[in-house]
N, C-alpha and C positions, 0 to 999 in steps of 0.2 A: 327705967325713965320713960316718960310719956313723949312721944313725937309730937313736934309741934303742930303737925297737921290735925291728928285726931288721936293722939296717943298710940297705944298699941293695936287699936283697931282699925285694920287696914281696910274694912269692907266700908266704915264711915268715912274714911279718906276718899275712897274711890267714888262713893256717891256725891260727896261734895265737889269732887272734880268733875263729875258727870253734870251736875247742876250748873256749875259755873260755865262749863262748855255750852250748855244748852241756852243759858242766859246770853252768853256771847254770840252765839248765832242768831238769836232772835233779834238782839241789838244791830248786829251788822246788816240783817235782812231788812230791818225798819230804817235804818239810816240810809241804806242804798237806796230804797224806795222814797225816801224824803229828798235826797239829794237830786234824784232823777225828775221828781215832780219840780223841784225848785229850778233846775236847769231848764225843764220845759217852759215854766213861766217866765223866766229870765229871757230867753231868746226871742219869745214872741212879744212881751212887753217892751223890750229894748229895740225892736224891729230888725232884728238880725234876720228873723223870718216874718214875713207879713202876717198879720192877724188873720187875713183872709185865707192864706194858704195853710196857716197853722194857729188855730184859736188857742188862746191862752188857756193853761191848765184850770184856772179857776173858773173860766167861761165853760170850758168842756164839762167840768165836774157840775156846774149848776145845770147845764142842759141835760145831763144825764139824771139829775136828781128830779127834774121836771118830767122827763120821759117815764121814770120809776112811778109817777103817780097815775100813770095811765095803763089801762089793760093791754093796749096793744103792745107795749114793751114786753109785758111778762108773757104775752101769747108767743111773741117771736123768741123769746128766750127758751121757752118751754119747747117750741119747735125744733130749735138747735140743739138742745139737749136731749130731746127724743132721738133726732137722727143720729147723734153721737153715740147714745147708750145703744141703740139697736144695731148700728154698724159694728161697734165694738163688741156687741153680744154675737153677732154672727162670725165675726173674725175668730173669736176665742172658741165658739162651738166647732169651727172646722179646722184651725190652726193647731189646737192642742191634741185631739186625737191623732190627726195626720202626722203631726211632729212625733208623737210617741211611736206610732208605726214606722216612721221612716228612721227614727234613731234606734229602734230596736232591731230593725231588719236592714242588713247590707244589701240584700237583693232588692228589696222596695226602694232603697236609696238610689241604687244604681238605675232602676227602672224608671223612676220619677225625676231624675237628674236633669235630664234634656228640657221637659216641660216646665221645671221650676226655673231653671237658668234663662229660659225664653221669656217667661212671664214676669219674672221678678224685677228686670231692669225697666219695664213699661211705666213711664210716668202716669199717675193715677189722673191727672188733668188731662192726659191724651184721649181718655175714655169718655170725656164730657160729651163731644159731638155725637158719639155712639149712643150714649145713654138718653141724649136729648131726643134722638130720633126714634128710639126703640121704647123707652119708659116715659118720656116727657118730663115735665116738672112734677113729678110724683115723689111721695116718700120712699118709694122702692128704689128710684134712681139715687136719691141721696144715701140710702142705707148701702146700696151696692158700692158706689163710690167710697165711702168710708170704709166698708168692710174691706175691700181689695186693698187699700193701702195700710190698714192695720193688720192684715192678715199675715204679711211676709215677715215683719220683725218678730211677731209671736212664733211664727212657724220656725224660723231659724233658731230662736233661743230655744224652744222645746227641743228641736234635734240635738242641739249641742248639750242641753241639760240632760237628756237621756244617755247620751254617749259619755258624759263625763262622770262615770261611775268608777269607783276604786276597784281595780281588777281582783285585788285580795277578797273584797266582799263578795264579789261574785263567785270566784272560786270557792270560797268558804261555803256560800249557800249551796252550791252544785254539789259539793262533797256531802252535805247534809241532806241530799236528795229534794231540794226545794224545787217546786214546779216552776215552769217559765211564768205562768201567770201571777204565782205568789212572789216570784223573784221581782217581776215588774212593780208589784203593788208594795213591796216591802223595802226595796232596794233601789231600783231606777227612779220611781216617781218622787220620793224623797230627796233624791240626788237632784231632780230636774225642777223642784219647785221653786228654788232661789231663781233660776234661770227664767222660769214661766212668769214669776212675779215681776222681775225686770222687763220681759217682754210685754207683759200687760201695762206696764206704766208707759212705756215707750209707745206703744199702739194706742193707748188713750189719747195722747197728745195729737198722734198722726190722724185719729178719727175725727177728732174736733177740727182740726185744720181742713180736712177734706169735706166734712159736713158744711162747714162755712163756705168753702169753695163752691160745692154745688149750689148752694143758695145764692151765692154772689154772681155766678156765670149763668146758671140754669134757670134762675128765678124761683127756686123753691122757697116756700115760707120759712122765715127764720131770720136771724140778726144779719146774715149775709144779704138777703133781700132788701132789708131796711137800708143798709150801707149803699146798696146799688140805687136804690130810690132817691136817697139823700144826696148821692153824687149826682144824679141825672137833673134833680131840681136846684142844684147849687146850695143845698142846706148843708154848709161846712161844719156848723155847729154839732147838727144832729149825725152827721157822717162820722165825726171824731167820738161823739158819745156812743154811738153803736159799736164802733170799733173798740173803744175802752171797755164797754160791757163784755165783748167777747174776749178780751184779755183778762179781765176778772174772772170769767167762766173758765178759762184755760188755767189760770192760777189755782182756783179752787179745785179743779180736777187733779192737778198735780200734787197740790197738798194732801188731798184726801187719798190719792192713790199710793203716795209715799208713806203716809201714815199707816194705812192699809198694809202695805208690804212690810213695813218694819214690824207691826204687830202680828202678822201672820207667821213671820219668820224670826221669832223672838228666839226661838230655840236653836237657830242656825248660827255657827261661829262667826260669820260675817257681820250679822247683826250685833252679836255680842261685843265684837271688836269696835263697832261703830258707837254703841253706847258706853263703852268703857274708855 
C-alpha cells in the first residue's frame, strides 16, 4: 500500500516536508515584518508617540525612497559597506590563522591566554577616543574598530573548532603515520569549518555595528555620519530613513552570510539536520 504522504517513496515525502517548512519559515518572516511595520505606523499615527519623535512608517519609507534617488545616499551606503567588508576581512585574516595555532598547540594557548583575556573584554567603543587622536576620521580608524570587535568571536570559534576533533580520528591518523600538517589539513580544519562559519556570521554583524559606530561618533563618511548630521539639524525623517537603510544593510548581510554558511556546509550533519 502507498503511504498517504508519498506512497513508499520516503525521499519524496522528506522533500515535501522540507519545502513546507521553508514556506512556513518565509511566511512567518514576512508576517512578522508586516506586523512590526503596522505597529510602527499605528503608534505614530495614533499619537502614542509624537510623529516628531517617531515619524510614521509610511513617512520614513517615503523619505528613504527620496534619498535613494540621490548619489549622496549610495555613496554613504558604499562607504559603510566598504568599512564593514575591510574590517571583517582583516579580522578573518588574523583570527583564523591565530585560532588554528592556538587551538592546535597547548603551549601557544597558555602563552597567549593572559593577553587574550586582557584585551577581549575591552569594549570596542572605548577605543574611539584613542583612534580619533591617532588615526583621525579616516578609513583606517573605521577598519581598525570594526576589525577589533569582529576579531574576538571569530578567534574563539576557530579555537574551539580546532579543538573539537574526534580523538578516535586523531589516533587513527597517527597510527597510519599521518604528518602533523596533513592531520591539520585533513582532520582538524574540516572539523573547525562549521565553527569558523558561525564565527564569520557573528563577526559580520559585529563589524557592521562598529563601522556604523565609527561613522556616528568619529564623523567618518558613511550612513552613521548621515544619521549624526540629520540629528544635528533636526531632520527627523532623514535620521530614521538612514537608520532604516542601515537596518536593511544588516539584514542583507545576515541573509547572505546565513545562506553562504548553509551552502558551504551542505556536507555537514548539522546542516543536513536543518534541511531535513
